[in-house]
PyMOL commands that place a pseudoatom at each C-alpha (Angstrom):
pseudoatom trace, name=CA, resn=MET, resi=1, chain=A, elem=C, hetatm=0, pos=[-64.329, -21.892, -18.929]
pseudoatom trace, name=CA, resn=VAL, resi=2, chain=A, elem=C, hetatm=0, pos=[-63.029, -18.364, -18.933]
pseudoatom trace, name=CA, resn=THR, resi=3, chain=A, elem=C, hetatm=0, pos=[-64.861, -17.637, -15.698]
pseudoatom trace, name=CA, resn=ARG, resi=4, chain=A, elem=C, hetatm=0, pos=[-63.367, -20.693, -14.050]
pseudoatom trace, name=CA, resn=VAL, resi=5, chain=A, elem=C, hetatm=0, pos=[-59.831, -19.676, -14.994]
pseudoatom trace, name=CA, resn=GLY, resi=6, chain=A, elem=C, hetatm=0, pos=[-60.524, -16.136, -13.921]
pseudoatom trace, name=CA, resn=SER, resi=7, chain=A, elem=C, hetatm=0, pos=[-62.001, -17.056, -10.506]
pseudoatom trace, name=CA, resn=CYS, resi=8, chain=A, elem=C, hetatm=0, pos=[-59.125, -19.498, -9.873]
pseudoatom trace, name=CA, resn=LEU, resi=9, chain=A, elem=C, hetatm=0, pos=[-56.527, -16.915, -10.836]
pseudoatom trace, name=CA, resn=ARG, resi=10, chain=A, elem=C, hetatm=0, pos=[-58.350, -14.336, -8.685]
pseudoatom trace, name=CA, resn=ARG, resi=11, chain=A, elem=C, hetatm=0, pos=[-58.155, -16.738, -5.741]
pseudoatom trace, name=CA, resn=VAL, resi=12, chain=A, elem=C, hetatm=0, pos=[-54.374, -17.246, -6.305]
pseudoatom trace, name=CA, resn=LEU, resi=13, chain=A, elem=C, hetatm=0, pos=[-53.702, -13.525, -6.615]
pseudoatom trace, name=CA, resn=GLN, resi=14, chain=A, elem=C, hetatm=0, pos=[-55.700, -12.629, -3.470]
pseudoatom trace, name=CA, resn=GLN, resi=15, chain=A, elem=C, hetatm=0, pos=[-53.753, -15.037, -1.248]
pseudoatom trace, name=CA, resn=ASN, resi=16, chain=A, elem=C, hetatm=0, pos=[-50.143, -14.605, -0.266]
pseudoatom trace, name=CA, resn=PHE, resi=17, chain=A, elem=C, hetatm=0, pos=[-49.337, -18.255, -0.511]
pseudoatom trace, name=CA, resn=PRO, resi=18, chain=A, elem=C, hetatm=0, pos=[-47.677, -20.210, -3.307]
pseudoatom trace, name=CA, resn=GLY, resi=19, chain=A, elem=C, hetatm=0, pos=[-50.232, -20.565, -6.127]
pseudoatom trace, name=CA, resn=ALA, resi=20, chain=A, elem=C, hetatm=0, pos=[-49.327, -24.126, -7.164]
pseudoatom trace, name=CA, resn=SER, resi=21, chain=A, elem=C, hetatm=0, pos=[-51.457, -25.724, -4.429]
pseudoatom trace, name=CA, resn=TYR, resi=22, chain=A, elem=C, hetatm=0, pos=[-54.458, -23.384, -5.136]
pseudoatom trace, name=CA, resn=ALA, resi=23, chain=A, elem=C, hetatm=0, pos=[-54.517, -23.257, -8.922]
pseudoatom trace, name=CA, resn=CYS, resi=24, chain=A, elem=C, hetatm=0, pos=[-56.080, -25.729, -11.258]
pseudoatom trace, name=CA, resn=PRO, resi=25, chain=A, elem=C, hetatm=0, pos=[-54.038, -27.170, -14.181]
pseudoatom trace, name=CA, resn=ARG, resi=26, chain=A, elem=C, hetatm=0, pos=[-55.480, -24.755, -16.707]
pseudoatom trace, name=CA, resn=CYS, resi=27, chain=A, elem=C, hetatm=0, pos=[-54.604, -21.800, -14.511]
pseudoatom trace, name=CA, resn=VAL, resi=28, chain=A, elem=C, hetatm=0, pos=[-51.086, -23.159, -14.030]
pseudoatom trace, name=CA, resn=GLN, resi=29, chain=A, elem=C, hetatm=0, pos=[-50.696, -23.198, -17.869]
pseudoatom trace, name=CA, resn=HIS, resi=30, chain=A, elem=C, hetatm=0, pos=[-52.094, -19.696, -18.027]
pseudoatom trace, name=CA, resn=LEU, resi=31, chain=A, elem=C, hetatm=0, pos=[-49.685, -18.485, -15.333]
pseudoatom trace, name=CA, resn=GLN, resi=32, chain=A, elem=C, hetatm=0, pos=[-46.811, -20.096, -17.283]
pseudoatom trace, name=CA, resn=ARG, resi=33, chain=A, elem=C, hetatm=0, pos=[-47.831, -18.255, -20.402]
pseudoatom trace, name=CA, resn=LEU, resi=34, chain=A, elem=C, hetatm=0, pos=[-47.785, -14.999, -18.433]
pseudoatom trace, name=CA, resn=GLN, resi=35, chain=A, elem=C, hetatm=0, pos=[-44.276, -15.986, -17.149]
pseudoatom trace, name=CA, resn=ILE, resi=36, chain=A, elem=C, hetatm=0, pos=[-45.429, -16.112, -13.612]
pseudoatom trace, name=CA, resn=SER, resi=37, chain=A, elem=C, hetatm=0, pos=[-44.264, -19.018, -11.597]
pseudoatom trace, name=CA, resn=SER, resi=38, chain=A, elem=C, hetatm=0, pos=[-47.099, -20.887, -9.966]
pseudoatom trace, name=CA, resn=SER, resi=39, chain=A, elem=C, hetatm=0, pos=[-44.827, -21.767, -7.061]
pseudoatom trace, name=CA, resn=SER, resi=40, chain=A, elem=C, hetatm=0, pos=[-43.711, -18.246, -6.304]
pseudoatom trace, name=CA, resn=HIS, resi=41, chain=A, elem=C, hetatm=0, pos=[-45.579, -15.729, -4.148]
pseudoatom trace, name=CA, resn=VAL, resi=42, chain=A, elem=C, hetatm=0, pos=[-47.880, -13.719, -6.343]
pseudoatom trace, name=CA, resn=LYS, resi=43, chain=A, elem=C, hetatm=0, pos=[-48.570, -10.269, -4.858]
pseudoatom trace, name=CA, resn=GLY, resi=44, chain=A, elem=C, hetatm=0, pos=[-49.989, -8.380, -7.800]
pseudoatom trace, name=CA, resn=ILE, resi=45, chain=A, elem=C, hetatm=0, pos=[-46.716, -7.353, -9.456]
pseudoatom trace, name=CA, resn=TRP, resi=46, chain=A, elem=C, hetatm=0, pos=[-44.334, -9.813, -11.024]
pseudoatom trace, name=CA, resn=GLU, resi=47, chain=A, elem=C, hetatm=0, pos=[-40.690, -9.300, -9.979]
pseudoatom trace, name=CA, resn=PRO, resi=48, chain=A, elem=C, hetatm=0, pos=[-37.769, -11.530, -10.596]
pseudoatom trace, name=CA, resn=GLU, resi=49, chain=A, elem=C, hetatm=0, pos=[-36.455, -13.487, -7.594]
pseudoatom trace, name=CA, resn=GLY, resi=50, chain=A, elem=C, hetatm=0, pos=[-33.342, -12.198, -5.882]
pseudoatom trace, name=CA, resn=LEU, resi=51, chain=A, elem=C, hetatm=0, pos=[-34.050, -8.461, -6.083]
pseudoatom trace, name=CA, resn=ASN, resi=52, chain=A, elem=C, hetatm=0, pos=[-33.811, -8.070, -2.331]
pseudoatom trace, name=CA, resn=LYS, resi=53, chain=A, elem=C, hetatm=0, pos=[-30.142, -9.148, -2.292]
pseudoatom trace, name=CA, resn=GLY, resi=54, chain=A, elem=C, hetatm=0, pos=[-27.697, -6.271, -2.310]
pseudoatom trace, name=CA, resn=PRO, resi=55, chain=A, elem=C, hetatm=0, pos=[-24.928, -6.029, -4.893]
pseudoatom trace, name=CA, resn=VAL, resi=56, chain=A, elem=C, hetatm=0, pos=[-21.558, -7.647, -4.191]
pseudoatom trace, name=CA, resn=ILE, resi=57, chain=A, elem=C, hetatm=0, pos=[-19.189, -4.785, -3.420]
pseudoatom trace, name=CA, resn=PRO, resi=58, chain=A, elem=C, hetatm=0, pos=[-15.449, -5.719, -3.511]
pseudoatom trace, name=CA, resn=GLU, resi=59, chain=A, elem=C, hetatm=0, pos=[-13.384, -4.698, -0.443]
pseudoatom trace, name=CA, resn=PHE, resi=60, chain=A, elem=C, hetatm=0, pos=[-9.747, -3.767, 0.071]
pseudoatom trace, name=CA, resn=GLU, resi=61, chain=A, elem=C, hetatm=0, pos=[-8.123, -5.928, 2.662]
pseudoatom trace, name=CA, resn=THR, resi=62, chain=A, elem=C, hetatm=0, pos=[-6.007, -3.349, 4.572]
pseudoatom trace, name=CA, resn=ILE, resi=63, chain=A, elem=C, hetatm=0, pos=[-5.202, 0.245, 3.578]
pseudoatom trace, name=CA, resn=ASN, resi=64, chain=A, elem=C, hetatm=0, pos=[-2.670, 2.474, 5.445]
pseudoatom trace, name=CA, resn=MET, resi=65, chain=A, elem=C, hetatm=0, pos=[-3.202, 6.215, 5.423]
pseudoatom trace, name=CA, resn=LYS, resi=66, chain=A, elem=C, hetatm=0, pos=[0.266, 7.635, 6.317]
pseudoatom trace, name=CA, resn=MET, resi=67, chain=A, elem=C, hetatm=0, pos=[0.485, 11.221, 7.488]
pseudoatom trace, name=CA, resn=PHE, resi=68, chain=A, elem=C, hetatm=0, pos=[3.770, 13.152, 7.704]
pseudoatom trace, name=CA, resn=SER, resi=69, chain=A, elem=C, hetatm=0, pos=[4.591, 16.545, 9.244]
pseudoatom trace, name=CA, resn=PHE, resi=70, chain=A, elem=C, hetatm=0, pos=[7.310, 18.472, 11.101]
pseudoatom trace, name=CA, resn=ASP, resi=71, chain=A, elem=C, hetatm=0, pos=[4.681, 19.849, 13.528]
pseudoatom trace, name=CA, resn=CYS, resi=72, chain=A, elem=C, hetatm=0, pos=[3.607, 17.144, 15.976]
pseudoatom trace, name=CA, resn=ALA, resi=73, chain=A, elem=C, hetatm=0, pos=[0.569, 18.973, 17.443]
pseudoatom trace, name=CA, resn=GLN, resi=74, chain=A, elem=C, hetatm=0, pos=[-0.954, 19.692, 14.026]
pseudoatom trace, name=CA, resn=LEU, resi=75, chain=A, elem=C, hetatm=0, pos=[-0.299, 16.094, 12.820]
pseudoatom trace, name=CA, resn=GLU, resi=76, chain=A, elem=C, hetatm=0, pos=[-1.903, 14.617, 15.928]
pseudoatom trace, name=CA, resn=SER, resi=77, chain=A, elem=C, hetatm=0, pos=[-5.007, 16.767, 15.520]
pseudoatom trace, name=CA, resn=PHE, resi=78, chain=A, elem=C, hetatm=0, pos=[-5.396, 15.849, 11.866]
pseudoatom trace, name=CA, resn=ALA, resi=79, chain=A, elem=C, hetatm=0, pos=[-4.864, 12.124, 12.618]
pseudoatom trace, name=CA, resn=LYS, resi=80, chain=A, elem=C, hetatm=0, pos=[-7.590, 12.207, 15.216]
pseudoatom trace, name=CA, resn=TYR, resi=81, chain=A, elem=C, hetatm=0, pos=[-9.876, 13.875, 12.666]
pseudoatom trace, name=CA, resn=ALA, resi=82, chain=A, elem=C, hetatm=0, pos=[-9.097, 11.200, 10.095]
pseudoatom trace, name=CA, resn=LYS, resi=83, chain=A, elem=C, hetatm=0, pos=[-9.792, 8.411, 12.603]
pseudoatom trace, name=CA, resn=THR, resi=84, chain=A, elem=C, hetatm=0, pos=[-13.056, 9.981, 13.651]
pseudoatom trace, name=CA, resn=LEU, resi=85, chain=A, elem=C, hetatm=0, pos=[-14.153, 10.421, 10.045]
pseudoatom trace, name=CA, resn=ALA, resi=86, chain=A, elem=C, hetatm=0, pos=[-13.302, 6.806, 9.317]
pseudoatom trace, name=CA, resn=LYS, resi=87, chain=A, elem=C, hetatm=0, pos=[-15.431, 5.667, 12.292]
pseudoatom trace, name=CA, resn=MET, resi=88, chain=A, elem=C, hetatm=0, pos=[-18.319, 7.821, 11.031]
pseudoatom trace, name=CA, resn=LEU, resi=89, chain=A, elem=C, hetatm=0, pos=[-18.114, 6.121, 7.587]
pseudoatom trace, name=CA, resn=ASP, resi=90, chain=A, elem=C, hetatm=0, pos=[-18.359, 2.697, 9.413]
pseudoatom trace, name=CA, resn=MET, resi=91, chain=A, elem=C, hetatm=0, pos=[-14.734, 1.701, 8.716]
pseudoatom trace, name=CA, resn=ASP, resi=92, chain=A, elem=C, hetatm=0, pos=[-12.769, -0.581, 10.998]
pseudoatom trace, name=CA, resn=ALA, resi=93, chain=A, elem=C, hetatm=0, pos=[-9.855, 1.830, 11.681]
pseudoatom trace, name=CA, resn=PHE, resi=94, chain=A, elem=C, hetatm=0, pos=[-7.159, 2.353, 14.318]
pseudoatom trace, name=CA, resn=MET, resi=95, chain=A, elem=C, hetatm=0, pos=[-4.351, 4.818, 14.550]
pseudoatom trace, name=CA, resn=TYR, resi=96, chain=A, elem=C, hetatm=0, pos=[-0.755, 4.436, 15.760]
pseudoatom trace, name=CA, resn=PRO, resi=97, chain=A, elem=C, hetatm=0, pos=[2.391, 6.640, 15.768]
pseudoatom trace, name=CA, resn=VAL, resi=98, chain=A, elem=C, hetatm=0, pos=[5.639, 5.704, 14.076]
pseudoatom trace, name=CA, resn=PRO, resi=99, chain=A, elem=C, hetatm=0, pos=[8.989, 6.737, 15.755]
pseudoatom trace, name=CA, resn=ARG, resi=100, chain=A, elem=C, hetatm=0, pos=[10.151, 10.099, 14.658]
pseudoatom trace, name=CA, resn=GLN, resi=101, chain=A, elem=C, hetatm=0, pos=[12.957, 10.561, 12.205]
pseudoatom trace, name=CA, resn=THR, resi=102, chain=A, elem=C, hetatm=0, pos=[15.598, 13.226, 12.877]
pseudoatom trace, name=CA, resn=GLN, resi=103, chain=A, elem=C, hetatm=0, pos=[17.117, 14.993, 9.900]
pseudoatom trace, name=CA, resn=ALA, resi=104, chain=A, elem=C, hetatm=0, pos=[20.123, 17.321, 9.945]
pseudoatom trace, name=CA, resn=ILE, resi=105, chain=A, elem=C, hetatm=0, pos=[19.935, 20.207, 7.534]
pseudoatom trace, name=CA, resn=LYS, resi=106, chain=A, elem=C, hetatm=0, pos=[22.848, 22.477, 6.633]
pseudoatom trace, name=CA, resn=THR, resi=107, chain=A, elem=C, hetatm=0, pos=[22.841, 25.812, 4.824]
pseudoatom trace, name=CA, resn=TYR, resi=108, chain=A, elem=C, hetatm=0, pos=[25.970, 26.990, 3.127]
pseudoatom trace, name=CA, resn=LYS, resi=109, chain=A, elem=C, hetatm=0, pos=[27.377, 30.404, 2.515]
pseudoatom trace, name=CA, resn=PRO, resi=110, chain=A, elem=C, hetatm=0, pos=[26.890, 31.546, -1.091]
pseudoatom trace, name=CA, resn=TYR, resi=111, chain=A, elem=C, hetatm=0, pos=[29.451, 30.107, -3.528]
pseudoatom trace, name=CA, resn=SER, resi=112, chain=A, elem=C, hetatm=0, pos=[31.359, 28.116, -0.851]
pseudoatom trace, name=CA, resn=THR, resi=113, chain=A, elem=C, hetatm=0, pos=[31.352, 24.917, 1.097]
pseudoatom trace, name=CA, resn=ILE, resi=114, chain=A, elem=C, hetatm=0, pos=[31.391, 26.645, 4.463]
pseudoatom trace, name=CA, resn=VAL, resi=115, chain=A, elem=C, hetatm=0, pos=[28.435, 25.833, 6.687]
pseudoatom trace, name=CA, resn=ASN, resi=116, chain=A, elem=C, hetatm=0, pos=[26.371, 28.889, 7.457]
pseudoatom trace, name=CA, resn=ASN, resi=117, chain=A, elem=C, hetatm=0, pos=[23.773, 27.267, 9.772]
pseudoatom trace, name=CA, resn=GLN, resi=118, chain=A, elem=C, hetatm=0, pos=[22.883, 23.776, 10.884]
pseudoatom trace, name=CA, resn=TYR, resi=119, chain=A, elem=C, hetatm=0, pos=[19.350, 22.710, 11.915]
pseudoatom trace, name=CA, resn=THR, resi=120, chain=A, elem=C, hetatm=0, pos=[17.871, 19.444, 13.145]
pseudoatom trace, name=CA, resn=LEU, resi=121, chain=A, elem=C, hetatm=0, pos=[14.297, 18.746, 12.211]
pseudoatom trace, name=CA, resn=ASP, resi=122, chain=A, elem=C, hetatm=0, pos=[12.110, 15.933, 13.571]
pseudoatom trace, name=CA, resn=ARG, resi=123, chain=A, elem=C, hetatm=0, pos=[9.741, 14.368, 11.041]
pseudoatom trace, name=CA, resn=PHE, resi=124, chain=A, elem=C, hetatm=0, pos=[6.670, 12.872, 12.732]
pseudoatom trace, name=CA, resn=GLU, resi=125, chain=A, elem=C, hetatm=0, pos=[4.418, 10.248, 11.223]
pseudoatom trace, name=CA, resn=ARG, resi=126, chain=A, elem=C, hetatm=0, pos=[1.016, 8.864, 12.110]
pseudoatom trace, name=CA, resn=VAL, resi=127, chain=A, elem=C, hetatm=0, pos=[-0.712, 5.885, 10.372]
pseudoatom trace, name=CA, resn=VAL, resi=128, chain=A, elem=C, hetatm=0, pos=[-4.479, 5.204, 10.277]
pseudoatom trace, name=CA, resn=ARG, resi=129, chain=A, elem=C, hetatm=0, pos=[-4.906, 1.583, 9.333]
pseudoatom trace, name=CA, resn=ILE, resi=130, chain=A, elem=C, hetatm=0, pos=[-8.289, 0.644, 7.787]
pseudoatom trace, name=CA, resn=HIS, resi=131, chain=A, elem=C, hetatm=0, pos=[-9.509, -2.972, 7.529]
pseudoatom trace, name=CA, resn=ASP, resi=132, chain=A, elem=C, hetatm=0, pos=[-12.065, -4.413, 5.075]
pseudoatom trace, name=CA, resn=LEU, resi=133, chain=A, elem=C, hetatm=0, pos=[-12.778, -1.125, 3.351]
pseudoatom trace, name=CA, resn=PRO, resi=134, chain=A, elem=C, hetatm=0, pos=[-15.548, -1.244, 0.694]
pseudoatom trace, name=CA, resn=SER, resi=135, chain=A, elem=C, hetatm=0, pos=[-14.255, -0.020, -2.649]
pseudoatom trace, name=CA, resn=THR, resi=136, chain=A, elem=C, hetatm=0, pos=[-17.167, 2.460, -2.945]
pseudoatom trace, name=CA, resn=VAL, resi=137, chain=A, elem=C, hetatm=0, pos=[-16.263, 4.283, 0.231]
pseudoatom trace, name=CA, resn=LEU, resi=138, chain=A, elem=C, hetatm=0, pos=[-12.488, 4.665, -0.408]
pseudoatom trace, name=CA, resn=PRO, resi=139, chain=A, elem=C, hetatm=0, pos=[-12.742, 7.436, -3.066]
pseudoatom trace, name=CA, resn=VAL, resi=140, chain=A, elem=C, hetatm=0, pos=[-15.130, 9.437, -0.795]
pseudoatom trace, name=CA, resn=PHE, resi=141, chain=A, elem=C, hetatm=0, pos=[-12.708, 9.077, 2.115]
pseudoatom trace, name=CA, resn=ILE, resi=142, chain=A, elem=C, hetatm=0, pos=[-9.675, 10.056, 0.075]
pseudoatom trace, name=CA, resn=GLU, resi=143, chain=A, elem=C, hetatm=0, pos=[-11.428, 13.135, -1.326]
pseudoatom trace, name=CA, resn=LEU, resi=144, chain=A, elem=C, hetatm=0, pos=[-12.524, 14.259, 2.179]
pseudoatom trace, name=CA, resn=MET, resi=145, chain=A, elem=C, hetatm=0, pos=[-8.980, 13.866, 3.499]
pseudoatom trace, name=CA, resn=ARG, resi=146, chain=A, elem=C, hetatm=0, pos=[-7.444, 15.821, 0.559]
pseudoatom trace, name=CA, resn=LYS, resi=147, chain=A, elem=C, hetatm=0, pos=[-10.043, 18.664, 0.924]
pseudoatom trace, name=CA, resn=ASN, resi=148, chain=A, elem=C, hetatm=0, pos=[-9.397, 19.068, 4.661]
pseudoatom trace, name=CA, resn=ILE, resi=149, chain=A, elem=C, hetatm=0, pos=[-5.630, 18.555, 4.901]
pseudoatom trace, name=CA, resn=PRO, resi=150, chain=A, elem=C, hetatm=0, pos=[-3.873, 21.342, 6.846]
pseudoatom trace, name=CA, resn=ALA, resi=151, chain=A, elem=C, hetatm=0, pos=[-0.814, 23.152, 5.600]
pseudoatom trace, name=CA, resn=GLY, resi=152, chain=A, elem=C, hetatm=0, pos=[2.427, 21.287, 6.379]
pseudoatom trace, name=CA, resn=VAL, resi=153, chain=A, elem=C, hetatm=0, pos=[0.887, 17.836, 6.474]
pseudoatom trace, name=CA, resn=ASP, resi=154, chain=A, elem=C, hetatm=0, pos=[1.480, 15.238, 3.721]
pseudoatom trace, name=CA, resn=ILE, resi=155, chain=A, elem=C, hetatm=0, pos=[-0.709, 12.158, 3.259]
pseudoatom trace, name=CA, resn=GLU, resi=156, chain=A, elem=C, hetatm=0, pos=[-0.167, 8.958, 1.387]
pseudoatom trace, name=CA, resn=PHE, resi=157, chain=A, elem=C, hetatm=0, pos=[-2.541, 6.020, 0.847]
pseudoatom trace, name=CA, resn=LYS, resi=158, chain=A, elem=C, hetatm=0, pos=[-1.099, 2.533, 0.212]
pseudoatom trace, name=CA, resn=GLN, resi=159, chain=A, elem=C, hetatm=0, pos=[-1.882, -1.111, 0.823]
pseudoatom trace, name=CA, resn=HIS, resi=160, chain=A, elem=C, hetatm=0, pos=[-0.488, -2.620, 3.982]
pseudoatom trace, name=CA, resn=THR, resi=161, chain=A, elem=C, hetatm=0, pos=[2.819, -4.554, 3.685]
pseudoatom trace, name=CA, resn=GLU, resi=162, chain=A, elem=C, hetatm=0, pos=[5.068, -6.416, 6.138]
pseudoatom trace, name=CA, resn=GLU, resi=163, chain=A, elem=C, hetatm=0, pos=[7.500, -3.462, 5.992]
pseudoatom trace, name=CA, resn=ASP, resi=164, chain=A, elem=C, hetatm=0, pos=[4.886, -1.166, 7.417]
pseudoatom trace, name=CA, resn=GLU, resi=165, chain=A, elem=C, hetatm=0, pos=[4.571, -3.408, 10.414]
pseudoatom trace, name=CA, resn=THR, resi=166, chain=A, elem=C, hetatm=0, pos=[8.332, -3.464, 11.126]
pseudoatom trace, name=CA, resn=VAL, resi=167, chain=A, elem=C, hetatm=0, pos=[8.660, 0.417, 10.754]
pseudoatom trace, name=CA, resn=ARG, resi=168, chain=A, elem=C, hetatm=0, pos=[6.040, 0.700, 13.446]
pseudoatom trace, name=CA, resn=TYR, resi=169, chain=A, elem=C, hetatm=0, pos=[8.368, -0.486, 16.300]
pseudoatom trace, name=CA, resn=MET, resi=170, chain=A, elem=C, hetatm=0, pos=[11.627, 1.143, 17.471]
pseudoatom trace, name=CA, resn=GLY, resi=171, chain=A, elem=C, hetatm=0, pos=[14.889, -0.616, 17.048]
pseudoatom trace, name=CA, resn=ASP, resi=172, chain=A, elem=C, hetatm=0, pos=[16.723, -1.968, 20.097]
pseudoatom trace, name=CA, resn=GLN, resi=173, chain=A, elem=C, hetatm=0, pos=[19.477, 0.692, 19.874]
pseudoatom trace, name=CA, resn=GLU, resi=174, chain=A, elem=C, hetatm=0, pos=[17.015, 3.559, 19.978]
pseudoatom trace, name=CA, resn=ARG, resi=175, chain=A, elem=C, hetatm=0, pos=[15.080, 1.945, 22.845]
pseudoatom trace, name=CA, resn=LYS, resi=176, chain=A, elem=C, hetatm=0, pos=[18.266, 1.441, 24.945]
pseudoatom trace, name=CA, resn=GLN, resi=177, chain=A, elem=C, hetatm=0, pos=[19.370, 4.983, 24.295]
pseudoatom trace, name=CA, resn=LEU, resi=178, chain=A, elem=C, hetatm=0, pos=[16.007, 6.420, 25.333]
pseudoatom trace, name=CA, resn=LEU, resi=179, chain=A, elem=C, hetatm=0, pos=[15.999, 4.265, 28.530]
pseudoatom trace, name=CA, resn=SER, resi=180, chain=A, elem=C, hetatm=0, pos=[19.526, 5.450, 29.445]
pseudoatom trace, name=CA, resn=GLU, resi=181, chain=A, elem=C, hetatm=0, pos=[18.469, 9.126, 28.895]
pseudoatom trace, name=CA, resn=LEU, resi=182, chain=A, elem=C, hetatm=0, pos=[15.423, 8.463, 31.134]
pseudoatom trace, name=CA, resn=GLU, resi=183, chain=A, elem=C, hetatm=0, pos=[17.639, 6.990, 33.911]
pseudoatom trace, name=CA, resn=GLU, resi=184, chain=A, elem=C, hetatm=0, pos=[19.954, 10.018, 33.663]
pseudoatom trace, name=CA, resn=LEU, resi=185, chain=A, elem=C, hetatm=0, pos=[17.033, 12.378, 34.059]
pseudoatom trace, name=CA, resn=SER, resi=186, chain=A, elem=C, hetatm=0, pos=[15.661, 10.459, 37.097]
pseudoatom trace, name=CA, resn=VAL, resi=187, chain=A, elem=C, hetatm=0, pos=[19.143, 10.471, 38.729]
pseudoatom trace, name=CA, resn=ARG, resi=188, chain=A, elem=C, hetatm=0, pos=[19.374, 14.268, 38.212]
pseudoatom trace, name=CA, resn=ARG, resi=189, chain=A, elem=C, hetatm=0, pos=[15.942, 14.841, 39.844]
pseudoatom trace, name=CA, resn=VAL, resi=190, chain=A, elem=C, hetatm=0, pos=[16.970, 13.020, 43.054]
for i in range(1, 190): cmd.bond("trace and resi %d" % i, "trace and resi %d" % (i + 1))
show_as sticks, trace
zoom trace
């Protein structure tokens, strides 16, 4: 009997087909004792089913990487680097500028309220928006950005909100003012 069970098992193990149709009832019982399913593919090593499936990795919906600087050329260069790195890490990313903000800065004479100098500084902003970002890649991306950030550029990572979308576009007053300045320049050229 042992030889019959052994030859039947040998036949099941040699073939890459489900063993239920090729095994006798005694061999099926023996396979069950060994915790090998007679209906699964037997290829010499027993492995639980579902090992070929990858783990479920949670994803962030949308992340905004905001970059701020007073130097537009340096900010634009770093923003292109950030977008290129995001594409290399297989992220769905795109970059857009936000209208500049002008700030007036005054310096005062010591111990008085008299204005010594007055400066106007333009603060530029670029945003790299990343969609469906795996949570395992985000810490690597943040660390690479922090290690390679140039002097004078600030970065901020946050989840996307509706406010971020409205800040992206210029207001009507600013647009009308820029259009009127453009018309004045074209009249002066002619």
